[in-house]
One Martini backbone bead per residue (centre of mass of N, CA, C, O) as a GRO file, in nm:
protein
  158
    1MET     BB    1   7.697  -0.001  11.690
    2THR     BB    2   7.880  -0.012  11.938
    3ARG     BB    3   7.852  -0.298  12.033
    4GLU     BB    4   7.993  -0.413  11.760
    5GLN     BB    5   8.261  -0.219  11.828
    6ALA     BB    6   8.361  -0.354  12.048
    7GLY     BB    7   8.709  -0.357  12.002
    8THR     BB    8   8.767  -0.080  11.903
    9GLN     BB    9   8.937   0.210  11.872
   10ASN     BB   10   8.666   0.402  11.809
   11ILE     BB   11   8.477   0.381  12.064
   12GLU     BB   12   8.505   0.656  12.176
   13ASP     BB   13   8.369   0.804  11.940
   14ASN     BB   14   8.103   0.653  11.938
   15ILE     BB   15   8.026   0.740  12.227
   16GLY     BB   16   8.036   1.041  12.174
   17PHE     BB   17   7.807   1.046  11.957
   18LEU     BB   18   7.592   0.931  12.122
   19ARG     BB   19   7.579   1.155  12.335
   20LYS     BB   20   7.546   1.393  12.134
   21TYR     BB   21   7.273   1.291  12.014
   22ALA     BB   22   7.111   1.263  12.264
   23GLU     BB   23   7.133   1.546  12.351
   24LYS     BB   24   7.009   1.681  12.096
   25ALA     BB   25   6.733   1.511  12.171
   26GLY     BB   26   6.684   1.511  12.482
   27VAL     BB   27   6.832   1.253  12.590
   28SER     BB   28   6.930   0.970  12.735
   29VAL     BB   29   7.095   0.679  12.744
   30ASN     BB   30   6.858   0.519  12.863
   31ASP     BB   31   6.652   0.604  12.624
   32ILE     BB   32   6.839   0.435  12.412
   33GLY     BB   33   6.931   0.154  12.565
   34THR     BB   34   7.136   0.239  12.787
   35SER     BB   35   7.440   0.297  12.988
   36GLU     BB   36   7.702   0.401  13.161
   37GLU     BB   37   7.800   0.108  13.239
   38GLU     BB   38   7.804   0.001  12.953
   39LEU     BB   39   8.000   0.220  12.826
   40LYS     BB   40   8.235   0.144  13.011
   41THR     BB   41   8.262  -0.148  12.923
   42LEU     BB   42   8.309  -0.090  12.630
   43LEU     BB   43   8.574   0.074  12.665
   44THR     BB   44   8.725  -0.155  12.801
   45GLU     BB   45   8.698  -0.362  12.571
   46GLY     BB   46   8.827  -0.197  12.358
   47TYR     BB   47   9.114  -0.135  12.497
   48THR     BB   48   9.172  -0.438  12.537
   49PHE     BB   49   9.180  -0.512  12.237
   50GLU     BB   50   9.406  -0.315  12.161
   51ALA     BB   51   9.624  -0.417  12.343
   52LYS     BB   52   9.619  -0.709  12.215
   53LYS     BB   53   9.688  -0.619  11.930
   54TRP     BB   54   9.966  -0.505  12.003
   55LEU     BB   55  10.083  -0.760  12.120
   56GLN     BB   56  10.075  -0.915  11.855
   57MET     BB   57  10.255  -0.713  11.698
   58THR     BB   58  10.495  -0.745  11.872
   59ARG     BB   59  10.550  -1.039  11.836
   60GLU     BB   60  10.557  -1.040  11.520
   61GLN     BB   61  10.779  -0.776  11.522
   62ALA     BB   62  11.013  -0.905  11.640
   63GLY     BB   63  11.313  -0.751  11.526
   64THR     BB   64  11.213  -0.445  11.541
   65GLN     BB   65  11.205  -0.089  11.572
   66ASN     BB   66  10.883  -0.094  11.643
   67ILE     BB   67  10.860  -0.199  11.926
   68GLU     BB   68  10.841   0.058  12.090
   69ASP     BB   69  10.564   0.149  11.977
   70ASN     BB   70  10.404  -0.099  12.044
   71ILE     BB   71  10.444  -0.084  12.352
   72PHE     BB   72  10.318   0.184  12.396
   73PHE     BB   73  10.026   0.112  12.283
   74LEU     BB   74   9.982  -0.119  12.475
   75ARG     BB   75   9.990   0.056  12.735
   76LYS     BB   76   9.781   0.272  12.671
   77TYR     BB   77   9.536   0.061  12.643
   78ALA     BB   78   9.560  -0.065  12.913
   79GLU     BB   79   9.529   0.200  13.081
   80LYS     BB   80   9.245   0.278  12.976
   81ALA     BB   81   9.128  -0.013  13.080
   82GLY     BB   82   9.258  -0.090  13.353
   83VAL     BB   83   9.504  -0.279  13.280
   84SER     BB   84   9.730  -0.520  13.273
   85VAL     BB   85   9.966  -0.700  13.117
   86ASN     BB   86   9.860  -0.961  13.239
   87ASP     BB   87   9.566  -0.940  13.140
   88ILE     BB   88   9.672  -0.951  12.823
   89GLY     BB   89   9.918  -1.187  12.815
   90THR     BB   90  10.165  -1.075  12.978
   91SER     BB   91  10.492  -0.926  13.069
   92GLU     BB   92  10.751  -0.753  13.158
   93GLU     BB   93  10.955  -0.960  13.063
   94GLU     BB   94  10.860  -0.988  12.775
   95LEU     BB   95  10.888  -0.699  12.693
   96LYS     BB   96  11.184  -0.666  12.740
   97THR     BB   97  11.271  -0.902  12.542
   98LEU     BB   98  11.154  -0.774  12.295
   99PHE     BB   99  11.308  -0.508  12.297
  100THR     BB  100  11.588  -0.632  12.292
  101GLU     BB  101  11.554  -0.805  12.034
  102GLY     BB  102  11.482  -0.574  11.841
  103TYR     BB  103  11.745  -0.404  11.878
  104THR     BB  104  11.946  -0.619  11.823
  105SER     BB  105  11.846  -0.691  11.535
  106GLU     BB  106  11.896  -0.402  11.417
  107ALA     BB  107  12.191  -0.390  11.479
  108LYS     BB  108  12.268  -0.631  11.292
  109LYS     BB  109  12.174  -0.513  11.035
  110ARG     BB  110  12.362  -0.274  11.038
  111LEU     BB  111  12.629  -0.437  11.044
  112GLN     BB  112  12.586  -0.572  10.780
  113MET     BB  113  12.560  -0.325  10.607
  114THR     BB  114  12.834  -0.218  10.674
  115ARG     BB  115  13.006  -0.448  10.564
  116GLU     BB  116  12.890  -0.441  10.270
  117GLN     BB  117  12.953  -0.103  10.239
  118ALA     BB  118  13.242  -0.117  10.264
  119GLY     BB  119  13.408   0.108  10.031
  120THR     BB  120  13.135   0.224   9.869
  121GLN     BB  121  13.029   0.396  10.119
  122ASN     BB  122  12.874   0.575  10.347
  123ILE     BB  123  12.855   0.448  10.699
  124GLU     BB  124  12.793   0.633  10.939
  125ASP     BB  125  12.495   0.586  10.977
  126ASN     BB  126  12.501   0.280  11.039
  127ILE     BB  127  12.682   0.325  11.296
  128PHE     BB  128  12.484   0.500  11.442
  129PHE     BB  129  12.252   0.307  11.454
  130PHE     BB  130  12.391   0.067  11.576
  131ARG     BB  131  12.454   0.204  11.849
  132LYS     BB  132  12.164   0.286  11.919
  133TYR     BB  133  12.037   0.002  11.919
  134ALA     BB  134  12.238  -0.121  12.134
  135GLN     BB  135  12.164   0.078  12.357
  136LYS     BB  136  11.871   0.010  12.376
  137ALA     BB  137  11.929  -0.293  12.440
  138GLY     BB  138  12.185  -0.320  12.630
  139VAL     BB  139  12.432  -0.372  12.433
  140SER     BB  140  12.729  -0.460  12.306
  141VAL     BB  141  12.923  -0.488  12.038
  142ASN     BB  142  13.030  -0.775  12.123
  143ASP     BB  143  12.731  -0.905  12.144
  144ILE     BB  144  12.690  -0.859  11.815
  145GLY     BB  145  12.986  -0.922  11.663
  146THR     BB  146  13.199  -0.706  11.749
  147SER     BB  147  13.429  -0.411  11.736
  148GLU     BB  148  13.594  -0.128  11.755
  149GLU     BB  149  13.803  -0.205  11.549
  150GLU     BB  150  13.613  -0.270  11.322
  151LEU     BB  151  13.463  -0.014  11.300
  152LYS     BB  152  13.718   0.163  11.233
  153THR     BB  153  13.785   0.006  10.974
  154LEU     BB  154  13.509   0.054  10.828
  155LEU     BB  155  13.541   0.373  10.825
  156THR     BB  156  13.805   0.373  10.655
  157GLU     BB  157  13.682   0.231  10.413
  158GLY     BB  158  13.422   0.428  10.376
   0.00000   0.00000   0.00000
């Protein structure tokens, strides 16, 4: 089962079970038709597959606040596989761009919500998250299409 599941997140668990059952049976992994080298290769393939999957999700979900978690897991699995981000088909530059675009997009969404809700409900949370996302993206309020003056006005209206 492990060979077919190489490239899945639970490969580590499957290999652990394989070792556990071999030990309980009093046999080595070689006795059951594999080797430590093959198990290491399967782990590397599994983690590389997971890193690539997280890269795909990161690209597909660019423009959302999940971007930070996606990049975290991408890096985690690449590190476990012993491969670089370049080895899985990306670069540090692309990851930085995706991160910045994700949080900039989230900040713009919060700004739009703030503008739409001004005068009708408490918008302090929207402005808090707007600022948080802009800061994470490394952009100014002006870069996102507003000003401190507009934010103050929106707060007074809200």
